[in-house]
N, C-alpha and C positions, 0 to 999 in steps of 0.2 A: 298846266292842270294834271295835278296827281292822279294815277290810276286809283280806281275805288274798287274795294270787294267786300261784300258783306257776310258775316256768319250770323245765322238765325236760327231759331229754334224756340221750344216751349221752354219754361220757367225750368231749371235744374237738369238741363239737357248737356252742360258742359261748354256752353258758349264761351265764357270767360276764360276757362283754363285753355282753350282751343286758341283763343285771341292770343293769350299772355305768349302762349308756345310759338305760336306764329310770329309774333313781333321780334321774339329773340331768336328765332330761326333766320327769318329774312333780315333783320340787321346785321345779324352776324354775317351774312352773305355780301354787305357792304351797301345796301340800299337803306335809304332814309324812310322810316315807317313812321306815321301818325295813327291815332284811334280815335274813332268817336264812340262813345258809348252812350245807347239810348236807356233813359231810365223812366219808369212809369211814374214816379213818385218823387217826394222831395227828397235829397240827398245832400250829404255833406261830403266835400272831397279832401282827398290826402288824410284820412284817417286810417291807419294800419289795418288791413285786412277787407278793405274797401276793394270793389272792381278797379276805379280809376288809380287806387295805389299800386294794385298789382300790374296793371297796364303799363304805369310810370316805370316800376320797378324792372319790369322786363325790357326796357329801353326804347318805349315810345318817345318820338321826339317832341310831340305834344300829346296831351290827353283833353280832349273835349267831352263834356257831359251834357247831356240835354233833357230837360223835362219842361213840364207847363209852369213850373214856378221859376227856375233860373237857368241860366247856361253858363258854363264856366271853362273859361282858360284863364282862370284866377279872377273873374270878374262876377260880381254879384249883380244881378239885375231883377226888375219885377216886371213879369209881362202881365197882361190883363187876360190872363188864361189861355192864351194862345202860344202854343209850342213853334219854336222856328223849324223850319222845314230841314231835312237834311242837307239840302243844296246851299241853304243859307249858313249852316254850320259849317260846310265843308270850303266855304268862301272865307271863312274866319282862320283857318289854318295857314301857318307859313308854308311856304313850299316843301315838297318832299316827294319822293318817288312813289310811295303807295298809302293809302288811307284804307285800313281795316276797321270796317264799321261792324260794331255789335248791336244787333237789333235792326230797327226800322224795318220789320217783315214785309211792309207793303212797297218800299222803295224799287225803282226799276233797274237798280244796279245787280251785277252778277251776284250770285250768292252761293253759300255752302250752307247746307242745313245740317244741324247737330240734332241727333235723334237718340232718345232714350227709349226704346222700346220696351223694356221691362216696365209694366206696371203703370204706363203711359194712358190715357184715356184720350188725349188730345189727337186730331187727324193731322198726320204730317202734312207740312205746307207744300212739298214738291208735288203733292197731286194736284194742286190749283194753281200753282206759280211756275212758269216757263224759266223764270230768271234763276230759279234753284238749278244749279248746273250740276251738283255732286251732293254727295251725302258724307257726314263723318258719323261713323256708327260704332256700336258694340257688336252687333250681329248684322250681318249682310241680308238684303231684302232682294229676293230673286225676283220680285215682280217690279222693281222699280224702274229698269231701263237707263239708269244714269250712272255715272262712275260713283263708286262707293270706297271709302277709305277707312281703314280702322282709325279710331280717334286717336290711338298713340302714336301713328305714323305721320308725325309733324314734317318729316322732311319731303315725304310723297305729297302731302297735302299743300305745302308751300311751293313745291315745283308745279303742281297744277295750277295754284293761283298765279304764278309768275309767268306759266305759259300763257295762260288765259287772257291776261293784262298786257302782254307782249314785254314784259320785264325780264324775261327768263333769262339766264346768264350761262 
């Protein structure tokens, strides 16, 4: 079973940018990385500019997208309005070293939260979620009490994830 680590945060907090950078960084270190991107709406895959397109271009071995309308490993299916669980989608992936999950805020897997502090009205997830182990931020929060990384320091964030998952090299 692959190790799993999530990148969570509110809309426009930088999750996709961070996931793509992490996939590139960790893949470059010789590990096989897959991603799962949670979508809250209908989606089309592999169109230039979409999140799945960015994940694939970054080097992900597989890209799985999940919503209440369809799930995709190039499979089009129709659900009766019930979205597959994260564990169901994890079971669909081919063997790899690490699965980076974008979204699934309520999952029980370890997470890094992307914060966009300027202009955000949303309450940070880390305040109520013990599985948020660290933050990727533009500005540090002295009250957090958890490790914080500058969003642009992808190597340091990758080191943290690999250390926490036991995949550190």
